[in-house]
BAMI-614814 format. One record per residue: residue in three letters; x, y, z of N, C-alpha, C in turn. Coordinates in Angstrom, 2 decimals. Each point is the difference from the previous one (the first is absolute). Layout:
<pakes>
<pake code="ALA" n_east="X" n_north="Y" n_up="Z" ca_east="X" ca_north="Y" ca_up="Z" c_east="X" c_north="Y" c_up="Z"/>
...
</pakes>
This chain:
<pakes>
<pake code="MET" n_east="-183.68" n_north="83.29" n_up="-8.13" ca_east="-1.11" ca_north="0.78" ca_up="-0.49" c_east="0.39" c_north="0.75" c_up="-1.27"/>
<pake code="SER" n_east="1.16" n_north="0.66" n_up="0.02" ca_east="0.38" ca_north="0.78" ca_up="-1.19" c_east="0.33" c_north="-0.90" c_up="-1.18"/>
<pake code="LEU" n_east="0.11" n_north="-1.31" n_up="0.22" ca_east="0.21" ca_north="-0.94" ca_up="-1.09" c_east="-1.32" c_north="-0.46" c_up="-0.61"/>
<pake code="GLY" n_east="-1.11" n_north="0.50" n_up="0.56" ca_east="-1.32" ca_north="-0.35" ca_up="-0.52" c_east="-0.45" c_north="-1.39" c_up="0.40"/>
<pake code="GLU" n_east="0.67" n_north="-0.61" n_up="0.95" ca_east="-0.34" ca_north="-1.35" ca_up="0.44" c_east="-0.92" c_north="0.09" c_up="1.22"/>
<pake code="PHE" n_east="-1.21" n_north="0.44" n_up="-0.23" ca_east="-0.94" ca_north="0.27" ca_up="1.08" c_east="-0.41" c_north="-1.27" c_up="0.75"/>
<pake code="GLU" n_east="-0.19" n_north="-1.10" n_up="-0.72" ca_east="-0.38" ca_north="-1.26" ca_up="0.65" c_east="1.09" c_north="-0.43" c_up="0.98"/>
<pake code="THR" n_east="1.24" n_north="0.07" n_up="-0.43" ca_east="1.13" ca_north="-0.36" ca_up="0.86" c_east="0.07" c_north="0.94" c_up="1.19"/>
<pake code="SER" n_east="-0.27" n_north="1.26" n_up="-0.22" ca_east="0.03" ca_north="0.97" ca_up="1.08" c_east="-1.03" c_north="-0.34" c_up="1.08"/>
<pake code="VAL" n_east="-1.20" n_north="-0.39" n_up="-0.41" ca_east="-1.02" ca_north="-0.39" ca_up="0.98" c_east="0.51" c_north="-1.19" c_up="0.83"/>
<pake code="GLU" n_east="0.61" n_north="-0.96" n_up="-0.66" ca_east="0.54" ca_north="-1.16" ca_up="0.72" c_east="1.06" c_north="0.44" c_up="1.00"/>
<pake code="TYR" n_east="0.90" n_north="0.89" n_up="-0.40" ca_east="1.05" ca_north="0.47" ca_up="0.89" c_east="-0.57" c_north="0.80" c_up="1.17"/>
<pake code="GLU" n_east="-1.01" n_north="0.79" n_up="-0.27" ca_east="-0.61" ca_north="0.78" ca_up="1.08" c_east="-0.67" c_north="-0.93" c_up="1.01"/>
<pake code="ASP" n_east="-0.71" n_north="-1.01" n_up="-0.48" ca_east="-0.61" ca_north="-0.98" ca_up="0.90" c_east="1.06" c_north="-0.69" c_up="0.85"/>
<pake code="LYS" n_east="1.11" n_north="-0.36" n_up="-0.63" ca_east="1.09" ca_north="-0.66" ca_up="0.72" c_east="0.59" c_north="0.94" c_up="1.05"/>
<pake code="ALA" n_east="0.19" n_north="1.26" n_up="-0.36" ca_east="0.55" ca_north="0.98" ca_up="0.95" c_east="-0.93" c_north="0.18" c_up="1.19"/>
<pake code="ILE" n_east="-1.29" n_north="0.06" n_up="-0.25" ca_east="-0.98" ca_north="0.14" ca_up="1.09" c_east="0.07" c_north="-1.22" c_up="0.91"/>
<pake code="ARG" n_east="0.09" n_north="-1.18" n_up="-0.59" ca_east="0.04" ca_north="-1.25" ca_up="0.76" c_east="1.28" c_north="-0.10" c_up="0.82"/>
<pake code="LEU" n_east="1.14" n_north="0.39" n_up="-0.59" ca_east="1.29" ca_north="-0.15" ca_up="0.67" c_east="0.33" c_north="1.13" c_up="0.96"/>
<pake code="SER" n_east="-0.72" n_north="1.10" n_up="-0.08" ca_east="0.31" ca_north="1.17" ca_up="0.84" c_east="-1.23" c_north="0.46" c_up="0.79"/>
<pake code="PRO" n_east="-0.55" n_north="-0.86" n_up="0.85" ca_east="-1.22" ca_north="0.39" ca_up="0.71" c_east="0.20" c_north="1.17" c_up="0.96"/>
<pake code="HIS" n_east="1.24" n_north="0.28" n_up="0.37" ca_east="0.27" ca_north="1.12" ca_up="0.93" c_east="0.76" c_north="1.13" c_up="-0.69"/>
<pake code="ASP" n_east="-0.13" n_north="0.09" n_up="-1.30" ca_east="0.66" ca_north="1.05" ca_up="-0.77" c_east="-0.38" c_north="1.35" c_up="0.59"/>
<pake code="PRO" n_east="0.96" n_north="0.93" n_up="0.13" ca_east="-0.32" ca_north="1.31" ca_up="0.57" c_east="-0.96" c_north="0.83" c_up="-0.85"/>
<pake code="ASN" n_east="-0.16" n_north="-0.35" n_up="-1.25" ca_east="-0.95" ca_north="0.72" ca_up="-0.84" c_east="-0.77" c_north="-1.01" c_up="-0.86"/>
<pake code="PRO" n_east="-0.93" n_north="-0.72" n_up="0.56" ca_east="-0.72" ca_north="-1.01" ca_up="-0.77" c_east="-0.86" c_north="0.58" c_up="-1.11"/>
<pake code="GLY" n_east="-0.38" n_north="1.23" n_up="0.10" ca_east="-0.81" ca_north="0.62" ca_up="-1.05" c_east="0.73" c_north="0.11" c_up="-1.32"/>
<pake code="PHE" n_east="1.33" n_north="-0.02" n_up="0.04" ca_east="0.80" ca_north="0.08" ca_up="-1.23" c_east="-0.31" c_north="-1.17" c_up="-0.92"/>
<pake code="TRP" n_east="-0.07" n_north="-1.21" n_up="0.55" ca_east="-0.22" ca_north="-1.19" ca_up="-0.82" c_east="-1.38" c_north="0.02" c_up="-0.64"/>
<pake code="ASP" n_east="-1.00" n_north="0.44" n_up="0.76" ca_east="-1.34" ca_north="0.10" ca_up="-0.58" c_east="-0.04" c_north="1.07" c_up="-1.08"/>
<pake code="MET" n_east="0.74" n_north="1.09" n_up="0.21" ca_east="0.04" ca_north="1.06" ca_up="-1.00" c_east="0.59" c_north="-0.52" c_up="-1.31"/>
<pake code="THR" n_east="1.14" n_north="-0.69" n_up="0.07" ca_east="0.62" ca_north="-0.47" ca_up="-1.23" c_east="-0.82" c_north="-1.13" c_up="-0.64"/>
<pake code="LYS" n_east="-0.67" n_north="-0.79" n_up="0.82" ca_east="-0.89" ca_north="-1.03" ca_up="-0.53" c_east="-1.15" c_north="0.66" c_up="-0.76"/>
<pake code="GLY" n_east="-0.53" n_north="1.10" n_up="0.55" ca_east="-1.05" ca_north="0.74" ca_up="-0.69" c_east="0.46" c_north="0.55" c_up="-1.33"/>
<pake code="GLU" n_east="1.26" n_north="0.48" n_up="-0.05" ca_east="0.56" ca_north="0.48" ca_up="-1.27" c_east="0.05" c_north="-1.12" c_up="-1.04"/>
<pake code="ALA" n_east="0.39" n_north="-1.19" n_up="0.45" ca_east="0.07" ca_north="-1.13" ca_up="-0.92" c_east="-1.40" c_north="-0.38" c_up="-0.50"/>
<pake code="TYR" n_east="-0.97" n_north="-0.05" n_up="0.90" ca_east="-1.37" ca_north="-0.30" ca_up="-0.42" c_east="-0.51" c_north="1.07" c_up="-0.97"/>
<pake code="PHE" n_east="0.35" n_north="1.25" n_up="0.26" ca_east="-0.40" ca_north="1.07" ca_up="-0.92" c_east="0.62" c_north="-0.27" c_up="-1.38"/>
<pake code="GLY" n_east="1.27" n_north="-0.37" n_up="-0.03" ca_east="0.66" ca_north="-0.31" ca_up="-1.26" c_east="-0.67" c_north="-1.14" c_up="-0.75"/>
<pake code="LEU" n_east="-0.56" n_north="-0.95" n_up="0.76" ca_east="-0.70" ca_north="-1.14" ca_up="-0.60" c_east="-1.45" c_north="0.32" c_up="-0.37"/>
<pake code="LYS" n_east="-0.43" n_north="1.22" n_up="0.30" ca_east="-1.38" ca_north="0.45" ca_up="-0.22" c_east="-0.99" c_north="-0.79" c_up="0.86"/>
<pake code="GLN" n_east="0.49" n_north="-0.50" n_up="1.11" ca_east="-0.85" ca_north="-0.67" ca_up="0.98" c_east="-0.35" c_north="1.04" c_up="1.07"/>
<pake code="TYR" n_east="-0.90" n_north="0.88" n_up="-0.39" ca_east="-0.25" ca_north="1.20" ca_up="0.78" c_east="-0.63" c_north="-0.27" c_up="1.37"/>
<pake code="ASP" n_east="-0.86" n_north="-1.00" n_up="0.11" ca_east="-0.59" ca_north="-0.29" ca_up="1.31" c_east="1.08" c_north="-0.42" c_up="1.00"/>
<pake code="GLN" n_east="0.95" n_north="-0.81" n_up="-0.45" ca_east="1.10" ca_north="-0.40" ca_up="0.87" c_east="0.92" c_north="1.19" c_up="0.30"/>
<pake code="ALA" n_east="0.20" n_north="0.87" n_up="-0.99" ca_east="0.81" ca_north="1.20" ca_up="0.22" c_east="-0.65" c_north="0.88" c_up="1.06"/>
<pake code="ILE" n_east="-1.32" n_north="0.15" n_up="-0.07" ca_east="-0.73" ca_north="0.80" ca_up="0.98" c_east="0.16" c_north="-0.60" c_up="1.39"/>
<pake code="GLU" n_east="-0.16" n_north="-1.31" n_up="0.10" ca_east="0.12" ca_north="-0.67" ca_up="1.30" c_east="1.40" c_north="0.18" c_up="0.59"/>
<pake code="SER" n_east="1.03" n_north="-0.21" n_up="-0.80" ca_east="1.37" ca_north="0.15" ca_up="0.48" c_east="0.30" c_north="1.45" c_up="0.38"/>
<pake code="ALA" n_east="-0.46" n_north="0.94" n_up="-0.80" ca_east="0.22" ca_north="1.42" ca_up="0.29" c_east="-0.69" c_north="0.38" c_up="1.30"/>
<pake code="ARG" n_east="-1.21" n_north="-0.46" n_up="0.19" ca_east="-0.72" ca_north="0.32" ca_up="1.25" c_east="0.71" c_north="-0.58" c_up="1.21"/>
<pake code="LYS" n_east="0.54" n_north="-1.21" n_up="-0.12" ca_east="0.77" ca_north="-0.59" ca_up="1.11" c_east="1.21" c_north="0.86" c_up="0.33"/>
<pake code="SER" n_east="0.73" n_north="0.39" n_up="-1.04" ca_east="1.19" ca_north="0.82" ca_up="0.20" c_east="-0.34" c_north="1.33" c_up="0.65"/>
<pake code="ILE" n_east="-1.05" n_north="0.64" n_up="-0.48" ca_east="-0.40" ca_north="1.30" ca_up="0.54" c_east="-0.48" c_north="-0.14" c_up="1.44"/>
<pake code="ALA" n_east="-0.70" n_north="-1.07" n_up="0.31" ca_east="-0.47" ca_north="-0.21" ca_up="1.38" c_east="1.17" c_north="-0.15" c_up="0.96"/>
<pake code="ILE" n_east="1.07" n_north="-0.62" n_up="-0.46" ca_east="1.17" ca_north="-0.21" ca_up="0.86" c_east="0.76" c_north="1.31" c_up="0.19"/>
<pake code="ASN" n_east="0.18" n_north="0.74" n_up="-1.08" ca_east="0.76" ca_north="1.26" ca_up="0.09" c_east="-0.47" c_north="0.96" c_up="-1.10"/>
<pake code="PRO" n_east="-0.99" n_north="0.82" n_up="0.30" ca_east="-0.57" ca_north="0.88" ca_up="-1.03" c_east="0.97" c_north="1.06" c_up="-0.54"/>
<pake code="ASN" n_east="1.06" n_north="0.30" n_up="0.72" ca_east="0.92" ca_north="1.05" ca_up="-0.43" c_east="1.29" c_north="-0.53" c_up="-0.61"/>
<pake code="TYR" n_east="0.11" n_north="-1.32" n_up="-0.22" ca_east="1.28" ca_north="-0.58" ca_up="-0.38" c_east="0.49" c_north="0.51" c_up="-1.35"/>
<pake code="VAL" n_east="-0.64" n_north="-0.37" n_up="-1.04" ca_east="0.39" ca_north="0.45" ca_up="-1.35" c_east="-1.26" c_north="0.16" c_up="-0.84"/>
<pake code="PRO" n_east="0.08" n_north="0.76" n_up="-1.05" ca_east="-1.20" ca_north="0.27" ca_up="-0.79" c_east="-0.48" c_north="-1.15" c_up="-0.87"/>
<pake code="PHE" n_east="0.80" n_north="-1.02" n_up="-0.21" ca_east="-0.35" ca_north="-1.01" ca_up="-1.00" c_east="-1.23" c_north="-0.81" c_up="0.35"/>
<pake code="ALA" n_east="-0.19" n_north="-0.34" n_up="1.25" ca_east="-1.22" ca_north="-0.73" ca_up="0.38" c_east="-1.21" c_north="0.87" c_up="-0.28"/>
<pake code="HIS" n_east="0.10" n_north="1.28" n_up="0.31" ca_east="-1.11" ca_north="0.92" ca_up="-0.27" c_east="-0.25" c_north="0.12" c_up="-1.51"/>
<pake code="GLY" n_east="1.07" n_north="0.13" n_up="-0.76" ca_east="-0.14" ca_north="0.11" ca_up="-1.45" c_east="-0.66" c_north="-1.22" c_up="-0.60"/>
<pake code="ASP" n_east="0.47" n_north="-1.18" n_up="0.42" ca_east="-0.60" ca_north="-1.24" ca_up="-0.51" c_east="-1.47" c_north="-0.09" c_up="0.39"/>
<pake code="LEU" n_east="-0.32" n_north="0.35" n_up="1.24" ca_east="-1.39" ca_north="-0.05" ca_up="0.45" c_east="-0.88" c_north="0.92" c_up="-0.83"/>
<pake code="ILE" n_east="0.41" n_north="1.24" n_up="-0.14" ca_east="-0.79" ca_north="0.99" ca_up="-0.73" c_east="-0.20" c_north="-0.41" c_up="-1.45"/>
<pake code="ALA" n_east="1.09" n_north="-0.35" n_up="-0.67" ca_east="-0.08" ca_north="-0.36" ca_up="-1.43" c_east="-0.81" c_north="-1.28" c_up="-0.20"/>
<pake code="ALA" n_east="0.19" n_north="-1.00" n_up="0.86" ca_east="-0.74" ca_north="-1.26" ca_up="-0.14" c_east="-1.49" c_north="0.21" c_up="0.23"/>
<pake code="LEU" n_east="-0.34" n_north="0.88" n_up="0.95" ca_east="-1.42" ca_north="0.30" ca_up="0.22" c_east="-0.61" c_north="0.64" c_up="-1.25"/>
<pake code="VAL" n_east="0.71" n_north="0.95" n_up="-0.60" ca_east="-0.50" ca_north="0.65" ca_up="-1.22" c_east="-0.16" c_north="-1.04" c_up="-1.11"/>
<pake code="LEU" n_east="0.99" n_north="-0.85" n_up="-0.16" ca_east="-0.01" ca_north="-0.97" ca_up="-1.10" c_east="-1.01" c_north="-1.12" c_up="0.19"/>
<pake code="THR" n_east="-0.58" n_north="-0.11" n_up="1.18" ca_east="-1.06" ca_north="-0.98" ca_up="0.24" c_east="-1.36" c_north="0.69" c_up="0.10"/>
<pake code="GLY" n_east="-0.05" n_north="1.26" n_up="-0.43" ca_east="-1.27" ca_north="0.71" ca_up="-0.05" c_east="-0.48" c_north="0.55" c_up="1.32"/>
<pake code="ARG" n_east="0.88" n_north="0.12" n_up="0.97" ca_east="-0.38" ca_north="0.52" ca_up="1.32" c_east="0.57" c_north="1.41" c_up="0.18"/>
<pake code="GLY" n_east="-0.48" n_north="0.90" n_up="-0.88" ca_east="0.52" ca_north="1.36" ca_up="-0.02" c_east="-0.20" c_north="0.77" c_up="1.29"/>
<pake code="LEU" n_east="-1.16" n_north="-0.15" n_up="0.63" ca_east="-0.25" ca_north="0.72" ca_up="1.25" c_east="0.97" c_north="-0.44" c_up="1.08"/>
<pake code="GLU" n_east="0.19" n_north="-1.31" n_up="0.15" ca_east="0.97" ca_north="-0.51" ca_up="0.97" c_east="1.41" c_north="0.49" c_up="-0.32"/>
<pake code="ALA" n_east="0.32" n_north="0.04" n_up="-1.29" ca_east="1.33" ca_north="0.47" ca_up="-0.42" c_east="0.20" c_north="1.46" c_up="0.38"/>
<pake code="ARG" n_east="-1.02" n_north="0.83" n_up="-0.23" ca_east="0.12" ca_north="1.42" ca_up="0.35" c_east="0.13" c_north="0.18" c_up="1.51"/>
<pake code="GLU" n_east="-0.72" n_north="-0.80" n_up="0.76" ca_east="0.12" ca_north="0.07" ca_up="1.47" c_east="1.40" c_north="-0.43" c_up="0.45"/>
<pake code="ALA" n_east="0.52" n_north="-1.06" n_up="-0.60" ca_east="1.36" ca_north="-0.46" ca_up="0.32" c_east="1.03" c_north="1.06" c_up="-0.40"/>
<pake code="LEU" n_east="-0.23" n_north="0.66" n_up="-1.13" ca_east="0.89" ca_north="1.07" ca_up="-0.45" c_east="-0.02" c_north="1.15" c_up="0.99"/>
<pake code="GLU" n_east="-1.16" n_north="0.39" n_up="0.47" ca_east="-0.10" ca_north="1.09" ca_up="0.98" c_east="0.78" c_north="-0.34" c_up="1.27"/>
<pake code="ARG" n_east="-0.14" n_north="-1.25" n_up="0.49" ca_east="0.74" ca_north="-0.42" ca_up="1.20" c_east="1.51" c_north="0.05" c_up="-0.26"/>
<pake code="TYR" n_east="0.41" n_north="-0.46" n_up="-1.18" ca_east="1.42" ca_north="0.01" ca_up="-0.34" c_east="0.55" c_north="1.42" c_up="-0.08"/>
<pake code="LEU" n_east="-0.72" n_north="0.88" n_up="-0.69" ca_east="0.48" ca_north="1.38" ca_up="-0.15" c_east="0.06" c_north="0.74" c_up="1.34"/>
<pake code="ALA" n_east="-0.78" n_north="-0.44" n_up="0.98" ca_east="-0.01" ca_north="0.63" ca_up="1.32" c_east="1.17" c_north="-0.47" c_up="0.88"/>
<pake code="LEU" n_east="0.71" n_north="-1.03" n_up="-0.41" ca_east="1.13" ca_north="-0.49" ca_up="0.80" c_east="1.11" c_north="1.07" c_up="0.04"/>
<pake code="PRO" n_east="0.79" n_north="0.01" n_up="1.07" ca_east="1.03" ca_north="1.03" ca_up="0.14" c_east="1.17" c_north="-0.12" c_up="-0.97"/>
<pake code="SER" n_east="0.23" n_north="-1.17" n_up="-0.57" ca_east="1.13" ca_north="-0.19" ca_up="-0.91" c_east="-0.19" c_north="0.84" c_up="-1.27"/>
<pake code="PRO" n_east="1.02" n_north="0.74" n_up="-0.41" ca_east="-0.13" ca_north="0.84" ca_up="-1.20" c_east="0.26" c_north="-0.75" c_up="-1.31"/>
<pake code="ALA" n_east="0.42" n_north="-1.24" n_up="0.06" ca_east="0.44" ca_north="-0.71" ca_up="-1.20" c_east="-1.16" c_north="-0.49" c_up="-0.86"/>
<pake code="LEU" n_east="0.19" n_north="0.06" n_up="-1.30" ca_east="-0.87" ca_north="-0.61" ca_up="-1.00" c_east="-1.48" c_north="0.31" c_up="0.19"/>
<pake code="LYS" n_east="-0.32" n_north="1.28" n_up="-0.01" ca_east="-1.39" ca_north="0.40" ca_up="0.17" c_east="-0.58" c_north="0.66" c_up="-1.25"/>
<pake code="THR" n_east="0.73" n_north="-0.12" n_up="-1.10" ca_east="-0.51" ca_north="0.50" ca_up="-1.29" c_east="0.32" c_north="-1.04" c_up="-1.07"/>
<pake code="VAL" n_east="-0.74" n_north="0.06" n_up="-1.09" ca_east="0.29" ca_north="-0.88" ca_up="-1.14" c_east="1.42" c_north="0.25" c_up="-0.49"/>
<pake code="ALA" n_east="0.41" n_north="1.25" n_up="-0.04" ca_east="1.35" ca_north="0.33" ca_up="-0.46" c_east="1.07" c_north="-0.62" c_up="0.90"/>
<pake code="ALA" n_east="-0.23" n_north="-0.02" n_up="1.30" ca_east="0.97" ca_north="-0.60" ca_up="0.93" c_east="0.09" c_north="-1.51" c_up="-0.21"/>
<pake code="TRP" n_east="-1.13" n_north="-0.67" n_up="-0.20" ca_east="0.01" ca_north="-1.44" ca_up="-0.28" c_east="0.72" c_north="-0.28" c_up="-1.31"/>
<pake code="ARG" n_east="-0.26" n_north="0.81" n_up="-1.01" ca_east="0.65" ca_north="-0.19" ca_up="-1.30" c_east="1.52" c_north="0.20" c_up="0.14"/>
<pake code="ALA" n_east="0.41" n_north="1.02" n_up="0.75" ca_east="1.43" ca_north="0.26" ca_up="0.20" c_east="0.65" c_north="-1.17" c_up="0.74"/>
<pake code="TYR" n_east="-0.69" n_north="-0.55" n_up="1.00" ca_east="0.53" ca_north="-1.16" ca_up="0.72" c_east="0.19" c_north="-1.17" c_up="-0.96"/>
<pake code="ARG" n_east="-1.00" n_north="-0.24" n_up="-0.82" ca_east="0.08" ca_north="-1.09" ca_up="-0.99" c_east="1.21" c_north="0.20" c_up="-0.90"/>
<pake code="ASP" n_east="0.16" n_north="1.20" n_up="-0.51" ca_east="1.09" ca_north="0.29" ca_up="-0.92" c_east="1.37" c_north="-0.12" c_up="0.68"/>
<pake code="GLN" n_east="0.10" n_north="0.40" n_up="1.26" ca_east="1.26" ca_north="-0.09" ca_up="0.73" c_east="0.39" c_north="-1.45" c_up="0.30"/>
<pake code="ASN" n_east="-0.99" n_north="-0.87" n_up="0.06" ca_east="0.26" ca_north="-1.38" ca_up="0.38" c_east="-0.13" c_north="-0.98" c_up="-1.16"/>
<pake code="ALA" n_east="-0.07" n_north="0.52" n_up="-1.20" ca_east="-0.02" ca_north="-0.85" ca_up="-1.20" c_east="1.42" c_north="-0.12" c_up="-0.51"/>
<pake code="TYR" n_east="0.51" n_north="-1.21" n_up="0.01" ca_east="1.36" ca_north="-0.26" ca_up="-0.43" c_east="-0.04" c_north="-0.73" c_up="-1.35"/>
<pake code="PRO" n_east="1.11" n_north="-0.07" n_up="-0.69" ca_east="0.00" ca_north="-0.69" ca_up="-1.29" c_east="-0.51" c_north="-1.45" c_up="0.07"/>
<pake code="HIS" n_east="0.20" n_north="-0.66" n_up="1.15" ca_east="-0.45" ca_north="-1.39" ca_up="0.14" c_east="-1.42" c_north="-0.13" c_up="0.54"/>
<pake code="THR" n_east="-0.66" n_north="1.12" n_up="0.28" ca_east="-1.35" ca_north="-0.06" ca_up="0.53" c_east="-0.94" c_north="-0.60" c_up="-1.04"/>
<pake code="ASP" n_east="-0.73" n_north="-1.01" n_up="0.42" ca_east="-0.89" ca_north="-0.71" ca_up="-0.90" c_east="-1.17" c_north="0.89" c_up="-0.42"/>
<pake code="PRO" n_east="-0.41" n_north="-0.05" n_up="-1.27" ca_east="-1.13" ca_north="0.81" ca_up="-0.47" c_east="-1.30" c_north="-0.30" c_up="0.76"/>
<pake code="ARG" n_east="-0.16" n_north="-1.23" n_up="0.50" ca_east="-1.21" ca_north="-0.33" ca_up="0.78" c_east="-0.07" c_north="0.82" c_up="1.28"/>
<pake code="TYR" n_east="1.15" n_north="0.21" n_up="0.62" ca_east="0.03" ca_north="0.82" ca_up="1.22" c_east="-0.34" c_north="1.45" c_up="-0.33"/>
<pake code="LEU" n_east="0.57" n_north="0.50" n_up="-1.08" ca_east="-0.27" ca_north="1.39" ca_up="-0.39" c_east="-1.48" c_north="0.18" c_up="-0.36"/>
<pake code="GLU" n_east="-0.57" n_north="-0.97" n_up="-0.69" ca_east="-1.42" ca_north="0.05" ca_up="-0.35" c_east="-0.86" c_north="0.00" c_up="1.26"/>
<pake code="SER" n_east="0.38" n_north="-0.81" n_up="0.97" ca_east="-0.73" ca_north="-0.06" ca_up="1.26" c_east="0.05" c_north="1.35" c_up="0.71"/>
<pake code="PHE" n_east="1.18" n_north="0.61" n_up="0.01" ca_east="0.15" ca_north="1.31" ca_up="0.64" c_east="-0.83" c_north="1.05" c_up="-0.73"/>
<pake code="ASP" n_east="-0.02" n_north="-0.07" n_up="-1.32" ca_east="-0.81" ca_north="0.95" ca_up="-0.77" c_east="-1.49" c_north="-0.19" c_up="0.29"/>
<pake code="ARG" n_east="-0.42" n_north="-1.25" n_up="0.17" ca_east="-1.40" ca_north="-0.29" ca_up="0.36" c_east="-0.33" c_north="0.58" c_up="1.37"/>
<pake code="LEU" n_east="0.95" n_north="-0.13" n_up="0.93" ca_east="-0.19" ca_north="0.57" ca_up="1.33" c_east="-0.17" c_north="1.51" c_up="-0.09"/>
<pake code="ILE" n_east="0.87" n_north="0.65" n_up="-0.75" ca_east="-0.08" ca_north="1.46" ca_up="-0.15" c_east="-1.33" c_north="0.41" c_up="-0.63"/>
<pake code="GLU" n_east="-0.44" n_north="-0.73" n_up="-1.01" ca_east="-1.29" ca_north="0.32" ca_up="-0.63" c_east="-1.16" c_north="-0.20" c_up="0.99"/>
<pake code="GLY" n_east="0.08" n_north="-1.03" n_up="0.82" ca_east="-1.01" ca_north="-0.21" ca_up="1.03" c_east="-0.04" c_north="1.14" c_up="1.00"/>
<pake code="LEU" n_east="1.17" n_north="0.48" n_up="0.41" ca_east="0.06" ca_north="1.14" ca_up="0.92" c_east="-0.61" c_north="1.24" c_up="-0.64"/>
<pake code="ARG" n_east="0.28" n_north="0.19" n_up="-1.27" ca_east="-0.57" ca_north="1.14" ca_up="-0.73" c_east="-1.53" c_north="-0.11" c_up="-0.03"/>
<pake code="LYS" n_east="-0.51" n_north="-1.18" n_up="-0.33" ca_east="-1.45" ca_north="-0.20" ca_up="-0.06" c_east="-0.67" c_north="0.21" c_up="1.35"/>
<pake code="ALA" n_east="0.73" n_north="-0.29" n_up="1.08" ca_east="-0.55" ca_north="0.18" ca_up="1.35" c_east="-0.03" c_north="1.47" c_up="0.40"/>
<pake code="GLY" n_east="0.72" n_north="0.84" n_up="-0.76" ca_east="-0.02" ca_north="1.43" ca_up="0.29" c_east="1.27" c_north="0.56" c_up="0.61"/>
<pake code="MET" n_east="1.10" n_north="-0.75" n_up="-0.05" ca_east="1.24" ca_north="0.53" ca_up="0.52" c_east="0.40" c_north="1.23" c_up="-0.80"/>
<pake code="PRO" n_east="0.46" n_north="1.05" n_up="0.68" ca_east="0.42" ca_north="1.21" ca_up="-0.71" c_east="1.14" c_north="-0.29" c_up="-0.97"/>
<pake code="GLU" n_east="-0.03" n_north="0.67" n_up="-1.15" ca_east="1.06" ca_north="-0.18" ca_up="-0.99" c_east="1.33" c_north="0.56" c_up="0.50"/>
<pake code="GLN" n_east="-0.03" n_north="1.21" n_up="0.57" ca_east="1.23" ca_north="0.66" ca_up="0.47" c_east="-0.03" c_north="0.21" c_up="1.49"/>
</pakes>
């Protein structure tokens, strides 16, 4: 994913799902598949994958929620995005609940070899969260 090879990532996620039907955390593969679809700007598929991941484990990690919220905004479904944001912000996990926290996460995980396509995708996600109404601080 950080190499910006989103198409390959989708293939790998599909393979992982196929080869690990009893994985202890199957929502992880759908979450990362949603991230790849988001990177490809295939927002309907990103929404579908994010919803699958959230249905399996709504408290796992924030990325499925972030992809869902931002993809909804970017497809013109602002009301749904705001509702998804409200559900996300109500979760007990304290991580990544502000635009500043998402930006800090992006900056902490950007390495010299990180592909610009991945960084652009992350910036698009952050902008989508902002448009949905995520608090800045």
